PAPA-298398 format. One record per residue (C-alpha): x, y, z; residue number from 1. Coordinates in nm, 3 decimals, always signed. Layout:
+---------+---------+---------+-------+
:      c1 :      c2 :      c3 : bakol :
+---------+---------+---------+-------+
:       X :       Y :       Z :   NUM :
...
+---------+---------+---------+-------+
% end
This chain:
+---------+---------+---------+-------+
:      c1 :      c2 :      c3 : bakol :
+---------+---------+---------+-------+
:  +1.105 :  +1.077 :  +3.209 :     1 :
:  +1.202 :  +0.766 :  +3.010 :     2 :
:  +1.096 :  +0.626 :  +2.672 :     3 :
:  +0.969 :  +0.271 :  +2.638 :     4 :
:  +0.802 :  +0.067 :  +2.364 :     5 :
:  +0.468 :  -0.110 :  +2.402 :     6 :
:  +0.521 :  -0.483 :  +2.338 :     7 :
:  +0.178 :  -0.615 :  +2.437 :     8 :
:  -0.157 :  -0.483 :  +2.557 :     9 :
:  -0.383 :  -0.654 :  +2.810 :    10 :
:  -0.695 :  -0.532 :  +2.985 :    11 :
:  -0.583 :  -0.187 :  +3.107 :    12 :
:  -0.226 :  -0.320 :  +3.141 :    13 :
:  +0.055 :  -0.238 :  +2.901 :    14 :
:  +0.373 :  -0.443 :  +2.890 :    15 :
:  +0.652 :  -0.205 :  +2.791 :    16 :
:  +1.026 :  -0.234 :  +2.733 :    17 :
:  +1.321 :  +0.003 :  +2.708 :    18 :
:  +1.549 :  -0.267 :  +2.568 :    19 :
:  +1.686 :  -0.351 :  +2.911 :    20 :
:  +1.383 :  -0.420 :  +3.128 :    21 :
:  +1.021 :  -0.519 :  +3.069 :    22 :
:  +0.758 :  -0.384 :  +3.306 :    23 :
:  +0.380 :  -0.370 :  +3.332 :    24 :
:  +0.238 :  -0.019 :  +3.328 :    25 :
:  -0.088 :  +0.176 :  +3.311 :    26 :
:  -0.187 :  +0.503 :  +3.146 :    27 :
:  -0.283 :  +0.822 :  +3.328 :    28 :
:  -0.641 :  +0.927 :  +3.395 :    29 :
:  -0.585 :  +1.223 :  +3.162 :    30 :
:  -0.499 :  +0.989 :  +2.874 :    31 :
:  -0.814 :  +0.786 :  +2.946 :    32 :
:  -1.027 :  +1.102 :  +2.935 :    33 :
:  -0.861 :  +1.208 :  +2.609 :    34 :
:  -0.902 :  +0.853 :  +2.473 :    35 :
:  -0.528 :  +0.820 :  +2.408 :    36 :
:  -0.473 :  +0.446 :  +2.421 :    37 :
:  -0.131 :  +0.310 :  +2.321 :    38 :
:  -0.107 :  +0.016 :  +2.079 :    39 :
:  +0.162 :  -0.244 :  +2.020 :    40 :
:  +0.458 :  -0.076 :  +1.852 :    41 :
:  +0.402 :  +0.264 :  +2.012 :    42 :
:  +0.687 :  +0.447 :  +2.179 :    43 :
:  +0.565 :  +0.603 :  +2.503 :    44 :
:  +0.690 :  +0.848 :  +2.762 :    45 :
:  +0.702 :  +0.698 :  +3.113 :    46 :
:  +0.719 :  +0.885 :  +3.442 :    47 :
:  +0.954 :  +0.811 :  +3.729 :    48 :
:  +0.664 :  +0.618 :  +3.883 :    49 :
:  +0.663 :  +0.393 :  +3.569 :    50 :
:  +0.328 :  +0.524 :  +3.449 :    51 :
:  +0.265 :  +0.596 :  +3.079 :    52 :
:  +0.208 :  +0.969 :  +3.041 :    53 :
:  +0.213 :  +1.020 :  +2.664 :    54 :
:  +0.232 :  +0.851 :  +2.321 :    55 :
:  +0.528 :  +0.971 :  +2.113 :    56 :
:  +0.465 :  +1.068 :  +1.746 :    57 :
:  +0.400 :  +0.763 :  +1.529 :    58 :
:  +0.625 :  +0.707 :  +1.225 :    59 :
:  +0.365 :  +0.477 :  +1.066 :    60 :
:  +0.029 :  +0.338 :  +1.175 :    61 :
:  -0.203 :  +0.072 :  +1.036 :    62 :
:  -0.566 :  +0.161 :  +1.102 :    63 :
:  -0.917 :  +0.040 :  +1.029 :    64 :
:  -1.263 :  +0.162 :  +1.123 :    65 :
:  -1.377 :  +0.031 :  +1.459 :    66 :
:  -1.655 :  -0.226 :  +1.443 :    67 :
:  -2.019 :  -0.114 :  +1.454 :    68 :
:  -2.160 :  +0.237 :  +1.402 :    69 :
:  -1.901 :  +0.404 :  +1.621 :    70 :
:  -1.711 :  +0.638 :  +1.387 :    71 :
:  -1.375 :  +0.579 :  +1.546 :    72 :
:  -1.033 :  +0.494 :  +1.411 :    73 :
:  -0.884 :  +0.175 :  +1.550 :    74 :
:  -0.506 :  +0.176 :  +1.525 :    75 :
:  -0.393 :  -0.185 :  +1.490 :    76 :
:  -0.015 :  -0.143 :  +1.515 :    77 :
:  +0.230 :  +0.146 :  +1.485 :    78 :
:  +0.592 :  +0.226 :  +1.402 :    79 :
:  +0.636 :  -0.070 :  +1.167 :    80 :
:  +0.867 :  -0.065 :  +0.866 :    81 :
:  +0.713 :  -0.356 :  +0.675 :    82 :
:  +0.372 :  -0.520 :  +0.678 :    83 :
:  +0.344 :  -0.881 :  +0.565 :    84 :
:  +0.003 :  -0.944 :  +0.407 :    85 :
:  -0.030 :  -1.314 :  +0.480 :    86 :
:  -0.266 :  -1.547 :  +0.293 :    87 :
:  -0.260 :  -1.921 :  +0.247 :    88 :
:  -0.248 :  -2.073 :  -0.099 :    89 :
:  -0.551 :  -2.292 :  -0.030 :    90 :
:  -0.909 :  -2.180 :  +0.040 :    91 :
:  -0.817 :  -1.841 :  +0.192 :    92 :
:  -0.669 :  -1.697 :  -0.129 :    93 :
:  -0.893 :  -1.408 :  -0.239 :    94 :
:  -0.777 :  -1.128 :  -0.469 :    95 :
:  -1.046 :  -0.879 :  -0.364 :    96 :
:  -0.949 :  -0.916 :  +0.001 :    97 :
:  -0.580 :  -0.878 :  -0.085 :    98 :
:  -0.658 :  -0.556 :  -0.277 :    99 :
:  -0.834 :  -0.433 :  +0.035 :   100 :
:  -0.538 :  -0.516 :  +0.260 :   101 :
:  -0.299 :  -0.348 :  +0.016 :   102 :
:  -0.507 :  -0.028 :  +0.018 :   103 :
:  -0.482 :  -0.015 :  +0.399 :   104 :
:  -0.110 :  -0.092 :  +0.406 :   105 :
:  -0.019 :  +0.178 :  +0.154 :   106 :
:  -0.214 :  +0.429 :  +0.365 :   107 :
:  -0.018 :  +0.323 :  +0.677 :   108 :
:  +0.318 :  +0.446 :  +0.546 :   109 :
:  +0.480 :  +0.102 :  +0.585 :   110 :
:  +0.611 :  -0.106 :  +0.294 :   111 :
:  +0.396 :  -0.408 :  +0.195 :   112 :
:  +0.500 :  -0.763 :  +0.108 :   113 :
:  +0.277 :  -1.059 :  +0.023 :   114 :
:  +0.346 :  -1.385 :  +0.204 :   115 :
:  +0.175 :  -1.689 :  +0.049 :   116 :
:  +0.176 :  -1.971 :  +0.304 :   117 :
:  +0.103 :  -2.347 :  +0.297 :   118 :
:  +0.276 :  -2.396 :  -0.036 :   119 :
:  +0.299 :  -2.769 :  +0.041 :   120 :
:  -0.083 :  -2.793 :  +0.014 :   121 :
:  -0.125 :  -2.624 :  -0.326 :   122 :
:  -0.046 :  -2.746 :  -0.678 :   123 :
:  -0.144 :  -2.437 :  -0.882 :   124 :
:  +0.104 :  -2.196 :  -0.722 :   125 :
:  +0.222 :  -2.032 :  -1.045 :   126 :
:  -0.139 :  -1.955 :  -1.143 :   127 :
:  -0.206 :  -1.780 :  -0.813 :   128 :
:  +0.124 :  -1.589 :  -0.829 :   129 :
:  +0.027 :  -1.465 :  -1.176 :   130 :
:  -0.313 :  -1.355 :  -1.044 :   131 :
:  -0.152 :  -1.172 :  -0.752 :   132 :
:  +0.109 :  -1.004 :  -0.973 :   133 :
:  -0.177 :  -0.843 :  -1.167 :   134 :
:  -0.255 :  -0.629 :  -0.857 :   135 :
:  +0.082 :  -0.622 :  -0.678 :   136 :
:  +0.284 :  -0.392 :  -0.912 :   137 :
:  +0.632 :  -0.440 :  -0.767 :   138 :
:  +0.524 :  -0.554 :  -0.421 :   139 :
:  +0.747 :  -0.849 :  -0.317 :   140 :
:  +0.577 :  -1.190 :  -0.319 :   141 :
:  +0.720 :  -1.470 :  -0.105 :   142 :
:  +0.615 :  -1.835 :  -0.121 :   143 :
:  +0.636 :  -2.007 :  +0.217 :   144 :
:  +0.582 :  -2.351 :  +0.363 :   145 :
:  +0.640 :  -2.367 :  +0.737 :   146 :
:  +0.593 :  -2.745 :  +0.717 :   147 :
:  +0.880 :  -2.780 :  +0.467 :   148 :
:  +1.082 :  -2.481 :  +0.599 :   149 :
:  +1.052 :  -2.325 :  +0.254 :   150 :
:  +1.105 :  -1.948 :  +0.212 :   151 :
:  +1.167 :  -1.882 :  +0.582 :   152 :
:  +1.529 :  -1.768 :  +0.558 :   153 :
:  +1.462 :  -1.501 :  +0.293 :   154 :
:  +1.207 :  -1.335 :  +0.523 :   155 :
:  +1.480 :  -1.277 :  +0.782 :   156 :
:  +1.628 :  -1.015 :  +0.546 :   157 :
:  +1.344 :  -0.784 :  +0.649 :   158 :
:  +1.445 :  -0.811 :  +1.016 :   159 :
:  +1.776 :  -0.629 :  +1.003 :   160 :
:  +1.898 :  -0.305 :  +1.160 :   161 :
:  +1.618 :  -0.289 :  +1.415 :   162 :
:  +1.335 :  -0.302 :  +1.161 :   163 :
:  +0.984 :  -0.392 :  +1.272 :   164 :
:  +0.754 :  -0.620 :  +1.071 :   165 :
:  +0.382 :  -0.671 :  +1.138 :   166 :
:  +0.179 :  -0.964 :  +1.007 :   167 :
:  -0.184 :  -0.921 :  +0.903 :   168 :
:  -0.429 :  -1.163 :  +0.745 :   169 :
:  -0.727 :  -1.387 :  +0.808 :   170 :
:  -0.745 :  -1.636 :  +1.092 :   171 :
:  -0.572 :  -1.966 :  +1.033 :   172 :
:  -0.340 :  -1.866 :  +0.748 :   173 :
:  -0.027 :  -1.953 :  +0.946 :   174 :
:  +0.091 :  -1.619 :  +1.088 :   175 :
:  +0.179 :  -1.757 :  +1.431 :   176 :
:  +0.344 :  -2.067 :  +1.285 :   177 :
:  +0.553 :  -1.844 :  +1.060 :   178 :
:  +0.667 :  -1.632 :  +1.356 :   179 :
:  +0.762 :  -1.947 :  +1.548 :   180 :
:  +0.977 :  -2.052 :  +1.251 :   181 :
:  +1.146 :  -1.711 :  +1.238 :   182 :
:  +1.208 :  -1.711 :  +1.615 :   183 :
:  +1.325 :  -2.071 :  +1.611 :   184 :
:  +1.092 :  -2.216 :  +1.874 :   185 :
:  +0.733 :  -2.265 :  +1.983 :   186 :
:  +0.680 :  -1.926 :  +2.143 :   187 :
:  +0.323 :  -1.892 :  +2.014 :   188 :
:  +0.069 :  -2.170 :  +2.060 :   189 :
:  -0.070 :  -2.307 :  +1.733 :   190 :
:  -0.309 :  -2.582 :  +1.624 :   191 :
:  -0.316 :  -2.818 :  +1.326 :   192 :
:  -0.513 :  -2.751 :  +1.008 :   193 :
:  -0.883 :  -2.846 :  +1.006 :   194 :
:  -0.965 :  -3.099 :  +0.736 :   195 :
:  -1.312 :  -2.948 :  +0.684 :   196 :
:  -1.191 :  -2.618 :  +0.534 :   197 :
:  -0.810 :  -2.648 :  +0.506 :   198 :
:  -0.758 :  -2.370 :  +0.761 :   199 :
:  -0.546 :  -2.357 :  +1.071 :   200 :
:  -0.744 :  -2.290 :  +1.385 :   201 :
:  -0.737 :  -1.936 :  +1.517 :   202 :
:  -0.500 :  -1.904 :  +1.813 :   203 :
:  -0.377 :  -1.544 :  +1.841 :   204 :
:  -0.611 :  -1.331 :  +2.054 :   205 :
:  -0.396 :  -1.022 :  +2.107 :   206 :
:  -0.114 :  -0.829 :  +1.943 :   207 :
:  +0.238 :  -0.885 :  +2.067 :   208 :
:  +0.588 :  -0.792 :  +1.956 :   209 :
:  +0.875 :  -1.043 :  +1.948 :   210 :
:  +1.250 :  -1.000 :  +1.902 :   211 :
:  +1.374 :  -1.183 :  +1.593 :   212 :
:  +1.732 :  -1.164 :  +1.462 :   213 :
:  +1.818 :  -0.792 :  +1.481 :   214 :
:  +1.459 :  -0.677 :  +1.439 :   215 :
:  +1.109 :  -0.715 :  +1.576 :   216 :
:  +0.796 :  -0.887 :  +1.452 :   217 :
:  +0.434 :  -0.830 :  +1.556 :   218 :
:  +0.170 :  -1.101 :  +1.553 :   219 :
:  -0.191 :  -0.988 :  +1.517 :   220 :
:  -0.524 :  -1.172 :  +1.551 :   221 :
:  -0.699 :  -1.271 :  +1.230 :   222 :
:  -0.921 :  -0.993 :  +1.098 :   223 :
:  -1.284 :  -1.105 :  +1.071 :   224 :
:  -1.401 :  -0.755 :  +0.980 :   225 :
:  -1.186 :  -0.522 :  +0.773 :   226 :
:  -1.372 :  -0.191 :  +0.752 :   227 :
:  -1.180 :  +0.085 :  +0.578 :   228 :
:  -1.102 :  +0.395 :  +0.786 :   229 :
:  -0.888 :  +0.549 :  +0.515 :   230 :
:  -0.694 :  +0.402 :  +0.227 :   231 :
:  -0.450 :  +0.481 :  -0.050 :   232 :
:  -0.636 :  +0.366 :  -0.362 :   233 :
:  -0.410 :  +0.581 :  -0.583 :   234 :
:  -0.114 :  +0.352 :  -0.509 :   235 :
:  -0.301 :  +0.023 :  -0.461 :   236 :
:  -0.480 :  +0.074 :  -0.795 :   237 :
:  -0.215 :  +0.269 :  -0.978 :   238 :
:  -0.290 :  +0.086 :  -1.304 :   239 :
:  -0.641 :  +0.237 :  -1.305 :   240 :
:  -0.506 :  +0.577 :  -1.201 :   241 :
:  -0.256 :  +0.568 :  -1.489 :   242 :
:  -0.529 :  +0.480 :  -1.741 :   243 :
:  -0.745 :  +0.759 :  -1.595 :   244 :
:  -0.477 :  +1.016 :  -1.678 :   245 :
:  -0.532 :  +0.932 :  -2.047 :   246 :
:  -0.909 :  +1.000 :  -2.035 :   247 :
:  -1.032 :  +1.293 :  -2.246 :   248 :
:  -1.220 :  +1.454 :  -1.957 :   249 :
:  -1.047 :  +1.538 :  -1.628 :   250 :
:  -1.366 :  +1.459 :  -1.432 :   251 :
:  -1.430 :  +1.129 :  -1.613 :   252 :
:  -1.626 :  +0.882 :  -1.399 :   253 :
:  -1.513 :  +0.583 :  -1.613 :   254 :
:  -1.870 :  +0.465 :  -1.663 :   255 :
:  -2.009 :  +0.597 :  -1.993 :   256 :
:  -1.803 :  +0.896 :  -2.108 :   257 :
:  -1.661 :  +0.900 :  -2.463 :   258 :
:  -1.284 :  +0.857 :  -2.504 :   259 :
:  -1.251 :  +0.699 :  -2.158 :   260 :
:  -0.914 :  +0.523 :  -2.139 :   261 :
:  -1.031 :  +0.307 :  -1.846 :   262 :
:  -1.329 :  +0.169 :  -2.040 :   263 :
:  -1.103 :  +0.114 :  -2.339 :   264 :
:  -0.857 :  -0.081 :  -2.119 :   265 :
:  -1.142 :  -0.312 :  -2.014 :   266 :
:  -1.248 :  -0.361 :  -2.378 :   267 :
:  -0.891 :  -0.452 :  -2.480 :   268 :
:  -0.842 :  -0.684 :  -2.182 :   269 :
:  -0.570 :  -0.471 :  -2.021 :   270 :
:  -0.795 :  -0.423 :  -1.716 :   271 :
:  -1.062 :  -0.648 :  -1.567 :   272 :
:  -1.414 :  -0.529 :  -1.494 :   273 :
:  -1.394 :  -0.697 :  -1.154 :   274 :
:  -1.086 :  -0.494 :  -1.054 :   275 :
:  -1.253 :  -0.169 :  -1.163 :   276 :
:  -1.565 :  -0.253 :  -0.961 :   277 :
:  -1.355 :  -0.325 :  -0.651 :   278 :
:  -1.175 :  +0.008 :  -0.705 :   279 :
:  -1.511 :  +0.191 :  -0.719 :   280 :
:  -1.634 :  +0.003 :  -0.412 :   281 :
:  -1.329 :  +0.092 :  -0.200 :   282 :
:  -1.331 :  +0.457 :  -0.314 :   283 :
:  -1.700 :  +0.486 :  -0.225 :   284 :
:  -1.645 :  +0.321 :  +0.112 :   285 :
:  -1.363 :  +0.562 :  +0.200 :   286 :
:  -1.571 :  +0.865 :  +0.094 :   287 :
:  -1.875 :  +0.742 :  +0.289 :   288 :
:  -1.665 :  +0.686 :  +0.602 :   289 :
:  -1.515 :  +1.035 :  +0.581 :   290 :
:  -1.861 :  +1.189 :  +0.524 :   291 :
:  -1.994 :  +1.007 :  +0.831 :   292 :
:  -1.704 :  +1.145 :  +1.034 :   293 :
:  -1.774 :  +1.500 :  +0.913 :   294 :
:  -2.155 :  +1.497 :  +0.903 :   295 :
:  -2.272 :  +1.195 :  +1.101 :   296 :
:  -2.503 :  +0.906 :  +1.019 :   297 :
:  -2.822 :  +1.117 :  +0.992 :   298 :
:  -2.676 :  +1.317 :  +0.704 :   299 :
:  -2.568 :  +0.999 :  +0.525 :   300 :
:  -2.913 :  +0.840 :  +0.568 :   301 :
:  -3.077 :  +1.150 :  +0.418 :   302 :
:  -2.836 :  +1.136 :  +0.124 :   303 :
:  -2.913 :  +0.768 :  +0.076 :   304 :
:  -3.292 :  +0.833 :  +0.069 :   305 :
:  -3.243 :  +1.130 :  -0.166 :   306 :
:  -3.043 :  +0.917 :  -0.410 :   307 :
:  -3.302 :  +0.639 :  -0.396 :   308 :
:  -3.587 :  +0.886 :  -0.465 :   309 :
:  -3.390 :  +1.039 :  -0.750 :   310 :
:  -3.340 :  +0.696 :  -0.907 :   311 :
:  -3.713 :  +0.616 :  -0.865 :   312 :
:  -3.814 :  +0.947 :  -1.028 :   313 :
:  -3.582 :  +0.882 :  -1.321 :   314 :
:  -3.728 :  +0.535 :  -1.376 :   315 :
:  -4.084 :  +0.678 :  -1.375 :   316 :
:  -3.991 :  +0.941 :  -1.635 :   317 :
:  -3.836 :  +0.676 :  -1.858 :   318 :
:  -4.152 :  +0.462 :  -1.835 :   319 :
:  -4.371 :  +0.757 :  -1.942 :   320 :
:  -4.156 :  +0.808 :  -2.249 :   321 :
+---------+---------+---------+-------+
% end
């Protein structure tokens, strides 16, 4: 039995490498029945017949909820040391989305870094850096322009000693172009920016790992839907968590309680209402997802109706008064 790493996934075909040879392989019928499907970055056990027979324990994994009502975890990539959260400095820049990505990355076990691309197309860079720093809390921020070759060399520091980096972000933010710059060629096909919305056109359709310097880098398709499977809000929103520790009541909901340090932080301008609302939204989404896993959709629909009826009853009582 030999160990290989999955470097790309096609339809029922897995391209795997042991560092010496690359081969195409398939998984066993038992793995199919048990729904054990390897992802890019996985280390797998391979039989003498070159068939994948098992997935080795994952050091880290980046996951999201699978699309639709299917309560299933979709592992995006595994065994990565760093995850580059890539966003362009033009129309794609969105703090709420970046908070969402950061919550997922902290839960993965990998270390995050923000990569702000297309610096040559933006004039208010310092303003956006300042906005990002308000949620980043020590997470490295790198300004990049693939067109001007700006910031490319410093990213190579992450690719030392066999480290693996994965890139995530929306379609058209320049992930594939950035990888081409790091590799030093045109390995991945890319298209020019559309004038209509300042975005590059989506080109990556599958995940694939590439050798760069002494490490590896994984390109991923742009995420149109980013449903939370699980997330680390304690770390991603550690400013709110730190304020919460100063609240008078241990079970403070940070909505109307007296001596709430979170509400006070909003009143003094130390915390924005928008950030608190996004924190509540993500926490609720994670709890709802976990409840659906444990109890199913029918239970959640009953809870939803019960809450709605409770709110209606309360409003009627208030009207009578």
